[in-house]
C-alpha positions as CSV (number, residue, x, y, z in Angstrom):
1,M,137.9,-24.3,147.7
2,V,138.7,-22.0,151.1
3,K,135.3,-20.9,152.6
4,I,136.8,-17.8,155.1
5,E,133.9,-16.6,157.9
6,G,134.2,-12.7,158.7
7,Q,131.8,-9.9,159.4
8,S,130.7,-7.2,156.8
9,V,131.4,-4.5,157.4
10,Q,129.8,-2.8,154.1
11,K,127.2,-5.0,151.9
12,G,127.2,-6.5,148.3
13,I,129.1,-9.2,146.3
14,A,132.0,-8.9,144.5
15,I,134.3,-11.2,142.3
16,G,137.5,-11.3,140.7
17,N,140.7,-11.8,141.1
18,I,142.6,-11.7,144.5
19,F,145.3,-9.3,145.6
20,V,147.5,-10.3,148.4
21,W,149.4,-7.4,150.1
22,K,151.9,-7.4,152.4
23,K,154.0,-4.8,154.5
24,K,157.5,-4.6,154.3
25,E,158.9,-5.6,158.0
26,V,160.2,-2.8,159.7
27,S,163.0,-3.9,162.4
28,L,161.8,-3.9,166.1
29,K,165.6,-5.3,167.5
30,A,166.3,-3.1,170.6
31,T,170.1,-2.2,170.8
32,K,171.8,0.2,173.4
33,I,172.9,3.4,171.5
34,S,176.1,6.0,172.3
35,N,174.4,8.9,171.0
36,P,171.0,9.5,172.8
37,E,170.7,13.2,171.3
38,E,171.3,12.2,168.1
39,E,168.8,9.3,167.9
40,L,166.2,11.5,170.0
41,N,166.9,14.3,166.8
42,A,166.4,11.3,164.5
43,F,162.7,11.3,166.2
44,Y,161.5,14.5,165.8
45,E,162.4,14.0,162.4
46,A,160.5,11.2,161.8
47,R,157.7,12.0,163.5
48,E,157.5,15.9,161.5
49,K,157.3,14.1,158.2
50,A,154.7,11.7,159.6
51,I,153.0,14.3,160.6
52,A,153.4,16.2,157.5
53,E,152.2,13.1,154.9
54,L,148.9,12.4,157.5
55,R,148.6,16.2,156.7
56,E,148.4,15.6,152.9
57,M,146.7,12.7,153.1
58,G,144.1,14.1,154.9
59,E,143.7,16.9,152.3
60,K,143.1,13.7,149.6
61,A,140.5,12.4,152.1
62,K,138.3,15.1,151.7
63,G,137.7,14.8,148.5
64,K,136.9,11.0,148.9
65,V,134.8,11.0,152.1
66,S,133.1,13.5,154.8
67,D,134.6,15.4,156.6
68,E,133.9,13.8,159.6
69,D,135.5,10.5,158.4
70,A,138.7,12.4,157.2
71,E,138.6,13.9,160.9
72,I,140.9,10.7,161.5
73,F,144.0,12.2,160.0
74,T,144.2,14.9,162.8
75,V,143.1,12.8,165.5
76,H,146.5,10.8,164.5
77,Q,148.7,14.4,164.1
78,M,147.3,14.8,167.4
79,L,148.0,11.7,168.8
80,L,151.9,12.1,167.0
81,Q,152.4,15.0,169.2
82,D,150.7,13.7,172.6
83,L,152.8,14.6,175.4
84,D,152.3,11.0,177.1
85,F,153.5,9.5,173.7
86,E,156.5,11.8,173.2
87,D,157.4,11.2,176.5
88,A,157.4,7.1,176.8
89,V,159.8,8.2,173.2
90,K,162.5,10.1,175.6
91,D,162.3,7.9,178.2
92,G,162.9,4.9,176.3
93,I,166.2,7.0,174.5
94,L,167.6,9.0,177.2
95,Q,166.8,7.0,180.0
96,E,167.3,3.2,178.6
97,H,169.4,4.3,176.3
98,L,167.5,2.6,173.4
99,N,167.4,3.5,169.4
100,A,164.7,5.2,168.3
101,S,162.8,2.7,166.4
102,Y,162.5,0.6,169.5
103,A,161.7,3.2,172.1
104,T,158.6,4.5,169.3
105,Y,157.9,0.7,169.6
106,Q,158.2,0.6,173.2
107,A,156.2,3.9,173.6
108,G,152.8,3.3,171.2
109,E,152.6,-0.6,172.7
110,S,152.6,0.9,175.8
111,L,150.5,3.4,175.4
112,A,148.1,0.7,173.6
113,E,147.5,-1.0,176.2
114,I,146.4,1.3,178.5
115,F,143.6,2.1,175.8
116,A,143.1,-1.7,175.3
117,A,142.8,-2.6,178.8
118,M,139.5,-0.4,178.9
119,D,137.3,-3.0,178.1
120,D,134.3,-1.4,179.6
121,N,134.4,1.1,176.8
122,A,134.9,0.2,172.7
123,Y,135.6,3.8,171.4
124,M,138.3,3.8,174.0
125,M,139.8,0.6,173.1
126,E,139.9,1.5,169.4
127,R,142.5,4.0,170.3
128,A,145.3,1.5,170.7
129,S,145.1,0.8,167.7
130,D,145.4,4.9,166.5
131,F,148.7,4.7,168.8
132,R,149.9,1.5,167.2
133,D,149.6,2.8,164.0
134,I,151.2,6.3,164.3
135,A,154.0,4.6,166.2
136,A,154.2,2.1,163.1
137,R,154.2,5.4,160.4
138,V,157.1,7.2,162.8
139,I,159.3,3.7,162.8
140,R,159.4,3.5,159.2
141,K,159.8,7.6,158.7
142,L,163.0,5.8,161.2
143,Q,163.8,3.7,158.3
144,N,163.1,5.0,155.3
145,I,160.4,2.4,154.4
146,E,157.6,3.1,152.2
147,D,154.7,0.9,150.9
148,K,153.9,2.8,148.0
149,L,150.6,0.0,147.1
150,T,150.4,-0.3,143.6
151,L,147.7,-2.3,142.1
152,P,146.6,-3.5,138.4
153,E,145.0,-1.7,136.4
154,T,142.2,-4.5,136.5
155,P,140.5,-4.0,139.6
156,V,141.1,-6.5,142.5
157,I,139.9,-7.8,145.9
158,L,142.9,-6.9,147.8
159,V,143.4,-9.0,151.0
160,A,145.6,-8.1,153.8
161,D,146.6,-8.6,157.5
162,D,145.2,-5.4,158.2
163,L,144.5,-1.6,156.7
164,S,145.4,1.2,158.5
165,P,142.9,4.3,157.9
166,T,145.5,6.3,155.7
167,E,146.4,3.1,153.5
168,T,142.2,2.6,153.0
169,I,142.7,5.9,151.6
170,G,145.9,6.5,149.8
171,I,144.5,3.3,147.8
172,D,143.1,4.2,143.9
173,T,139.4,2.8,145.0
174,S,139.1,2.5,141.6
175,S,141.1,-0.7,141.5
176,V,138.8,-2.4,144.6
177,L,136.1,-4.7,143.9
178,A,136.7,-5.5,147.8
179,F,138.4,-4.9,150.5
180,V,138.6,-8.5,153.1
181,T,141.3,-7.6,155.6
182,A,142.7,-10.4,159.0
183,K,142.4,-8.5,161.8
184,G,140.0,-4.8,162.4
185,S,136.8,-4.7,163.8
186,M,133.3,-3.6,162.8
187,N,134.0,0.6,164.5
188,S,137.5,0.5,163.1
189,H,138.4,3.5,161.0
190,T,139.1,1.4,158.3
191,A,135.6,0.2,158.5
192,I,133.9,3.9,158.9
193,L,136.1,4.9,155.8
194,A,134.9,1.0,153.9
195,R,131.4,2.1,154.4
196,S,131.7,6.0,153.7
197,L,133.5,4.5,150.4
198,G,131.2,2.1,149.7
199,I,133.4,-0.8,149.0
200,T,132.4,-4.4,150.1
201,T,134.7,-5.1,153.1
202,L,135.1,-8.1,155.4
203,V,137.3,-7.4,158.4
204,N,138.4,-10.3,161.0
205,T,138.4,-12.9,159.0
206,G,141.5,-14.2,160.6
207,V,142.6,-14.9,157.0
208,E,146.6,-15.8,156.8
209,L,147.6,-14.7,153.7
210,L,149.2,-17.1,151.9
211,D,151.4,-16.4,148.6
212,E,149.4,-19.2,146.5
213,Y,145.8,-16.8,147.3
214,H,147.0,-13.8,144.9
215,G,146.1,-14.2,141.8
216,K,143.5,-17.1,142.4
217,L,139.7,-15.9,141.4
218,G,137.7,-15.0,145.1
219,I,134.4,-13.6,145.8
220,V,133.6,-11.5,148.9
221,D,129.7,-11.9,149.7
222,G,129.4,-9.2,151.8
223,L,125.7,-10.1,152.3
224,S,126.7,-13.2,154.1
225,G,130.0,-12.3,155.7
226,R,132.2,-15.0,152.9
227,F,135.4,-15.5,151.4
228,F,135.9,-18.2,149.2
229,I,139.2,-18.1,147.4
230,D,139.3,-20.4,144.4
231,P,135.5,-21.1,144.6
232,E,133.4,-24.4,142.7
233,E,131.7,-23.5,139.6
234,D,128.0,-23.9,141.6
235,V,129.4,-21.5,144.0
236,L,130.1,-19.4,142.0
237,Y,126.9,-19.7,139.9
238,H,124.8,-19.5,142.3
239,L,127.2,-16.0,143.5
240,Q,127.3,-14.5,140.6
241,T,123.4,-14.8,140.3
242,E,122.6,-13.6,143.9
243,K,124.9,-10.7,142.8
244,E,123.1,-9.4,139.8
245,Q,120.2,-9.3,141.5
246,Y,121.5,-7.4,144.2
247,E,122.6,-5.2,142.1
248,E,119.2,-5.3,140.4
249,E,117.8,-4.4,143.5
250,Q,120.0,-1.7,144.0
251,K,119.4,0.3,140.9
252,A,115.5,-0.4,140.9
253,L,115.8,1.8,144.2
254,Q,117.1,5.2,142.4
255,E,113.3,5.1,140.3
256,L,111.9,5.8,144.3
257,I,114.1,8.9,143.9
258,G,111.0,11.4,143.9
259,V,108.5,9.0,145.2
260,E,106.5,9.6,148.8
261,T,106.9,7.7,151.5
262,I,103.9,6.1,152.0
263,T,101.8,3.2,153.1
264,R,99.7,1.5,151.2
265,S,96.5,2.7,153.7
266,G,97.4,6.0,153.1
267,R,100.6,7.7,156.4
268,K,102.5,9.5,155.2
269,I,106.0,9.2,156.9
270,G,108.9,11.8,157.4
271,L,112.3,9.5,155.4
272,Y,114.6,11.9,157.3
273,A,118.8,11.7,157.5
274,N,120.9,11.5,159.5
275,I,123.9,14.6,159.2
276,G,127.7,15.8,160.4
277,N,128.3,18.6,157.9
278,V,127.8,20.2,155.0
279,E,129.4,17.1,152.7
280,D,126.4,14.8,154.5
281,A,123.7,17.1,153.7
282,Q,124.6,16.8,150.2
283,R,124.5,13.3,149.7
284,A,121.0,13.5,151.8
285,L,119.8,15.7,148.4
286,R,120.9,12.7,146.2
287,Y,119.3,9.8,148.1
288,D,116.2,12.3,148.5
289,A,116.1,12.3,152.3
290,E,113.1,14.6,152.8
291,G,115.0,16.5,155.4
292,I,117.8,16.4,158.3
293,G,116.4,14.6,161.3
294,L,119.7,14.3,162.8
295,F,122.6,17.0,162.4
296,R,125.3,16.4,164.8
297,S,126.7,19.8,165.5
298,E,129.6,18.8,167.7
299,F,132.1,17.9,164.7
300,L,132.1,21.8,164.2
301,Y,133.8,22.1,168.1
302,L,135.8,18.6,167.6
303,N,139.7,18.5,166.0
304,R,140.5,22.1,167.0
305,N,142.1,24.3,169.7
306,D,139.5,26.4,170.5
307,Y,135.6,27.6,170.4
308,P,134.0,27.8,166.7
309,S,132.6,31.1,166.4
310,E,128.8,32.7,166.4
311,E,129.6,33.4,162.5
312,E,131.3,29.9,161.8
313,Q,128.8,28.4,163.4
314,F,125.9,30.0,161.8
315,E,127.3,30.0,158.5
316,S,127.2,26.2,158.3
317,Y,123.8,25.8,159.9
318,K,122.9,28.7,157.1
319,Q,124.1,26.5,154.3
320,V,122.5,23.4,155.3
321,A,119.1,25.3,155.8
322,E,119.5,26.9,152.0
323,M,121.1,23.9,150.7
324,M,117.7,22.0,151.7
325,E,115.5,24.2,150.2
326,G,112.5,24.3,152.7
327,K,113.3,21.0,153.4
328,E,113.3,20.5,157.4
329,V,116.5,20.8,159.2
330,I,116.8,19.4,162.5
331,I,120.2,21.0,164.3
332,R,121.1,19.0,167.4
333,T,122.9,20.9,170.3
334,L,126.5,20.5,171.0
335,D,126.9,17.1,172.6
336,I,130.7,17.0,173.6
337,G,131.7,14.5,176.2
338,A,131.6,10.9,176.6
339,D,132.9,9.7,173.5
340,K,133.5,12.7,172.0
341,Q,135.8,15.2,173.8
342,A,137.7,18.3,172.9
343,D,140.6,19.3,174.5
344,Y,140.1,22.9,175.0
345,F,137.0,22.1,176.7
346,Q,138.5,21.1,180.0
347,I,136.4,18.3,180.8
348,P,138.0,16.7,184.2
349,K,138.6,13.7,183.6
350,E,135.7,11.1,184.2
351,E,135.4,7.2,185.8
352,N,132.1,6.8,183.7
353,P,132.3,9.3,181.3
354,A,129.2,8.2,179.3
355,M,127.4,9.0,182.6
356,G,129.2,11.9,183.3
357,L,129.4,16.1,182.4
358,R,128.5,15.8,178.8
359,A,125.8,17.7,176.3
360,I,123.3,19.4,177.9
361,R,124.9,19.4,180.8
362,I,127.7,21.2,179.6
363,C,125.3,24.0,177.9
364,L,124.1,24.2,181.2
365,T,127.2,24.7,183.7
366,R,128.9,26.8,180.6
367,P,125.6,29.5,179.2
368,E,128.6,31.7,177.5
369,V,129.1,28.8,175.1
370,F,125.5,27.9,174.7
371,K,124.3,31.1,174.1
372,V,126.9,31.5,171.0
373,Q,125.0,28.4,169.4
374,L,121.8,29.5,170.3
375,R,122.5,33.3,168.7
376,A,123.9,30.7,165.6
377,L,120.9,28.9,165.5
378,Y,118.5,31.8,165.9
379,R,119.6,33.6,163.4
380,A,120.1,30.7,160.3
381,S,116.7,29.9,161.2
382,A,115.5,33.2,159.1
383,F,117.2,31.3,155.9
384,G,115.2,27.8,156.5
385,K,112.8,25.6,157.8
386,L,115.2,25.3,161.2
387,G,114.4,22.7,163.9
388,I,116.6,22.9,167.6
389,M,117.0,19.9,169.7
390,F,118.6,19.3,173.0
391,P,120.2,16.1,174.1
392,M,121.0,14.1,177.1
393,I,117.7,15.5,179.2
394,T,116.8,13.9,182.4
395,S,114.5,16.4,183.9
396,V,111.9,19.3,183.2
397,E,113.9,21.8,185.3
398,E,116.5,21.1,182.5
399,V,113.8,22.4,179.7
400,D,112.5,25.3,182.0
401,E,116.0,26.0,182.2
402,I,117.0,25.6,178.1
403,L,114.1,27.7,177.1
404,G,114.9,30.4,179.6
405,I,118.6,31.4,177.8
406,I,116.7,30.6,175.0
407,E,114.3,34.4,175.4
408,E,117.8,35.4,176.8
409,V,118.9,35.1,173.7
410,K,115.9,36.2,171.3
411,K,115.9,39.4,173.0
412,E,119.2,40.1,172.4
413,L,119.2,39.7,168.9
414,L,116.0,41.2,168.4
415,D,117.1,44.2,170.3
416,K,120.2,44.7,167.7
417,N,117.4,44.4,164.8
418,I,119.2,41.2,163.9
419,E,116.4,38.5,161.7
420,I,115.7,35.0,163.1
421,G,113.9,32.5,162.3
422,D,110.5,30.1,164.5
423,P,112.1,26.9,164.5
424,D,110.6,24.3,166.3
425,L,111.7,23.1,169.4
426,G,112.5,19.2,170.7
427,V,114.3,17.5,173.0
428,M,115.9,13.7,172.2
429,I,114.6,10.5,174.3
430,E,117.7,9.0,175.0
431,T,117.2,8.4,178.4
432,P,115.0,6.0,180.5
433,A,113.8,9.4,182.5
434,A,113.3,11.4,179.4
435,A,110.9,8.5,178.4
436,L,109.0,8.1,181.7
437,I,108.4,11.6,181.7
438,S,107.7,12.3,178.3
439,D,103.9,13.5,179.0
440,L,105.9,16.0,181.4
441,L,107.7,17.4,178.9
442,A,105.4,17.7,175.9
443,E,104.2,20.3,177.5
444,K,107.0,22.4,176.9
445,V,108.5,21.3,173.0
446,D,107.3,20.9,169.7
447,F,108.6,17.1,168.9
448,F,110.9,14.4,170.8
449,S,113.5,12.6,168.7
450,I,114.3,9.4,170.4
451,G,118.3,8.4,170.5
452,T,117.6,5.0,170.4
453,N,121.8,4.4,170.8
454,D,121.9,5.6,174.5
455,L,118.1,5.1,175.1
456,T,119.4,1.2,174.9
457,Q,122.7,1.6,176.7
458,Y,121.2,3.5,179.4
459,T,117.7,1.2,180.2
460,L,119.9,-2.3,179.6
461,A,123.1,-1.0,181.2
462,M,125.7,-1.7,178.8
463,D,127.5,-0.8,176.4
464,R,126.2,-1.9,172.5
465,Q,129.3,-1.4,171.5
466,N,131.3,-3.5,173.6
467,A,132.0,-6.7,171.9
468,S,132.4,-9.0,175.0
469,L,128.8,-8.5,175.9
470,A,127.3,-9.4,172.4
471,R,125.6,-12.5,174.1
472,F,123.9,-10.2,176.5
473,Q,122.7,-7.5,174.0
474,N,118.8,-7.3,172.7
475,I,118.8,-4.6,170.5
476,H,114.8,-5.1,170.7
477,H,115.0,-5.8,174.2
478,Q,110.9,-5.3,175.2
479,A,111.5,-2.7,178.2
480,L,113.4,-0.6,175.1
481,L,110.4,-1.1,172.8
482,R,107.6,0.3,176.3
483,L,109.6,3.1,176.7
484,I,109.1,4.1,172.7
485,E,106.2,3.2,172.7
486,M,105.1,4.9,176.1
487,T,106.6,8.3,174.4
488,V,105.2,8.0,171.0
489,R,102.3,8.1,173.1
490,N,102.4,10.5,175.5
491,A,104.1,12.6,172.8
492,H,100.7,12.3,170.4
493,A,98.7,13.1,173.2
494,K,99.7,16.7,173.5
495,N,100.1,16.9,169.5
496,V,103.8,16.7,169.9
497,R,105.4,15.2,166.7
498,V,107.9,11.8,167.2
499,G,110.9,10.7,164.9
500,I,113.6,8.2,165.8
501,C,117.1,8.9,164.9
502,G,119.3,6.1,166.6
503,E,120.3,3.2,164.8
504,L,117.2,1.1,165.1
505,G,115.4,4.0,162.7
506,A,117.2,2.0,160.0
507,D,116.0,-1.6,161.9
508,S,114.0,-3.2,159.1
509,D,112.9,-5.4,161.4
510,L,111.2,-2.6,163.9
511,T,110.0,-0.4,160.9
512,E,106.5,-1.9,160.7
513,Y,106.9,-2.0,164.9
514,F,107.7,1.2,164.5
515,I,104.7,2.9,162.4
516,S,102.2,0.3,164.1
517,I,102.8,2.7,167.2
518,G,102.6,5.7,165.5
519,V,106.5,7.2,164.5
520,D,106.2,9.6,162.5
521,E,109.2,10.3,161.0
522,L,112.2,7.9,160.3
523,S,116.3,9.6,160.2
524,V,119.0,7.2,159.0
525,S,122.2,7.1,157.2
526,A,121.3,8.7,153.8
527,P,122.4,5.5,151.9
528,R,119.4,3.6,153.8
529,I,116.8,5.9,152.5
530,L,115.4,4.5,149.2
531,S,115.7,0.5,150.9
532,L,113.6,2.1,153.5
533,R,110.8,3.6,151.1
534,K,110.7,0.7,149.6
535,Q,109.6,-0.8,152.4
536,I,107.3,1.2,154.1
537,R,105.5,1.5,150.8
538,E,104.8,-2.4,150.9
539,F,103.1,-2.0,154.3
540,A,99.5,-1.6,154.7
């Protein structure tokens, strides 16, 4: 028996035969060429084939995962047309007289190394793998190498060195029990897609792809992060029993659909879902969300060449509002900046974008953009129960300025006899400054939503996604919990309700604590709703 440790991306236990997939090797030998123009044309032709392939894969992805998760295919198309990437390839061919394959490889590695060196920003570090992926795709087109993965009809445990996002989407997931990769990380696109697809997955196992593993019995334990090859009988029996128990627990959770989220003492807790688009809202309804606690509106602004129109935004907000049939939908105004960039915003390069021009700061410096979104939101509020919340707040003055702009927008719409609703207004508590003045902010708004991801980051002065800081990270830090408790206390003193929409909202170790300090709502990813409801109903 071989036992391998890895990082669990998606919980579950899978038992079945192992399918080892080794990609065909490409030739990366640097050779001098005599006809650079011909080689450059070959690069352009291969790049166009790669873009077309990504476009096709992106369309297929939309039927499998949310638009948010499928965005990687658009991102890769954009990276293939990135001028820095193209210029690096051209220099390699025209200046160094390298063959197209090696020039492409060299360009991809050069850009990947730049991003990999940004070890203070996990999001930027992940872009390194994107440049390697697009370079590899072009090289395979140049060398006419097609890696068509054909899986057997009987589902298998797919073991690979790594899987690119497009490879993950291209796989017939009905033939896959689990993914196991030697490389990869918890924040990679493959991990994100695996979670979206709901397939038990281990990454970063370091497993060597030995041919002798192919066809052997394997067990992927996504509950403990272990991978067993040719397991002993007692291990097989134990994990088979654990698998049946886990699946029974998941099945039993379905009985909680339609049941109130209420403690044994009768305290009602709002259990909402975080979403990024209409498809996510449909998923939230399937998991019986009691509302939408965070609609990330910035995804309407990403992966496009210009600002979304008022009409386009209105239709999206209206569609979700109507779909939720009277349940509350809280929409966060655009949170562009930091790790979410759109070139057409032309945000200046910043040394520390997480602390820079982002979210409400962009809205207040570009009121014409802000007003378009607010008009769409107020129009949509006539079709359902909408709430509007503003991110990255640090002062009362910012809220006063927002409220002034809102009055202008409402007057514009009413003067044109356009019907509007009366949405609740709230702010996100995601900076220590906002938490410390929460008593003052509570006088201005109807609700607070605590964004624990950024609040943790800013309170601890630490990027929570930076793997090199793992030993220093403490997501249960007393400073963070004190800020949350202070916020709840100050809010309730002014009859302002408080929800939590960050990752800690789904942290089962903190659920009872949140309820004990008076948190009114928890907003989490849709698949976590039923297990969280079960937990809450067991509290006194």
